[in-house]
C-alpha angles and dihedrals in degrees: 000000000000090000090065091073118098116211117213121196133186123182133216114195128189119198125184109228123235103238134137095239137028126271101265106013142039097256117127114268098233109125092168096057111146090227110070120228092009098123100054140113138173090280092054090048095045096238114183114270097022119132128207121232115197118240107242093200092055091052091049091052091053092048090048089054088052091056090052094054098037095248124159113250116220119245091200120037139160142179122246137200115244105200124214136122122239132138093248093062111054096185089062086231136069121223104235140135127262121156099021112036120179093245137030131181124359132130139245127185089352092303117123116232124219101196146329121212140171129238143149124271122237128240121269122256118214115203099173100072103101125286097337138045126252132204126221111200097192088101094044109111097013110148110261126192115205120199123191123193128205113258092259102117117103106179140036096243092060090047091051093048091050091053092049093051091047091053090049092051093048091051095043091054094043090239095127139351084227095198102171094197089059094047094250089126121030126182127206121188126207107204134184137160129209140175094206116084112239093011120106122220126224109302123235121190120214109200137215104001105183105190137038089242090055092048092055096040095047093050092048091049094047093049090052092045094052094046092049090049093051093044090055091054097260131126129240112240119219101241148130116258134187129220120242104208094191096050095034094227140104123247133199117261108166144326112284115263122223128216089262090061091062095052094217117203133161114277105248093204096061121068120235114256133225100199093193091065095055110087097203089056096053120121091242093053092046092050089054092062099035115120122216114287116246089241091056091048091052091054093047093049093045089054088055089057097249118157120253090243092053091047095052092045090050100048094042091061111057093196091054092044092051090051092051090047087058089050090053091054095051113108092220094057113024095083096044109082093185093055091047091051091050090047092053094045094050092046093056099036104035110015095049094059090048091053089059086073111078091222090069125071131167088231087069094054118087113224090213092052091047092052090047089054092050091047091051089051092048092049092050095245089127136017128237094262092054090045090056092047093048092047094065091051094049096072107107090354118143093202123077123242094254091057091045091049092049093048092050096041092242102133111122114266117220097160106115094209090057092049099045093086091057090049092053093048094048092050093046094048097046109047094150093053090046089053091049091053092049088050090060104268101137092185088069089069091061090055092051092048088051091053090051091051090052093051091050090046089239094305098110119097101246094210092054090044091052093050094047092049092051091051093046093049093051 
């Protein structure tokens, strides 16, 4: 009986834009400044007589996003006043967009978009500072992009995947850092359930979800809560609910407002805009600065033979992706698929852990030296263990990996006469393992090869070592 309900979900996502200044004034856009109320001015604080001036760079970032998702950019647009009173908004209204948003339509991850508009963020309330509450206005006026999807999502997994892909796109395009734990990207889910096909149930909004796990868990909980309520003969109230992370449940906050409650009207202090008349906002100009879409990168990397795991790691970290893009352009690597595959694998499996240490930065690693290292590995001049050891010493090094390997005696040794001493020592020191191998335990040979690699400090050619050991043991 419960399975006959159809959940319907629409998402609203706010993302703080990555600009130098705020949305309507020249204050620094740094909402996380350690010093509270340090990036403020009379415009941020809504002093009488102050006038807002729209941030051109913020508008361009939103229009660039529109090109990425195939949205329709408005020719005519305007800013509106969204009226409500709350301590974090001293004007008693928020400058937003209502009737004429910058973008309409479009699609991301197969989910249809309704609109994307631009507004200003509110200040931040702090309720843990003694008996009263305080307000930090560093966030007040920060450019905020709001995206609204069509109500076409029917499960929490799809909603979570949409949010992940949106974050990736925002970061790839440099539109927003979109760190959910810092409030730079906030997701709100509108959820309803219904037994009648094509008929939506009563909508409940769950506010300010700050992780993908929370998005999925809150939607799953709310679907179950609404179905249980209806099954027991109750009615779902149209309301706004919060998400209690510790108790893993939603809780009622207030009745849901409608657009009429906000008394939207055009802001008389900001001129109307005809986007088509502004050269920097033209489709041609936006396409000139548009990076590759994550979906296009996936296809390109798949064609190179990279693993799915390597691809996702790469495109989710812009710094890593930029480094690999430079590798792809290098004349010594771009036509060698094996070297490119090695380069991608070592970036995601070995470079990423190094970057977790503050002493390492990709800016310190020469692309040419990195390609030289991968080529040496591909050509069999070094083994994987030596490649890993050399990699950590190459950051900020002036010498190339070949020079470093020669100086440290790390070039792979395939000369049988040079390796014979290691073979003799390994056999003499491991009589029990030798006996196991002769008794038919093939795995024992791997152990002996490993011991030989240790004695040669990783310089021995493992294939030659393996062959010599087999001959010696016969």
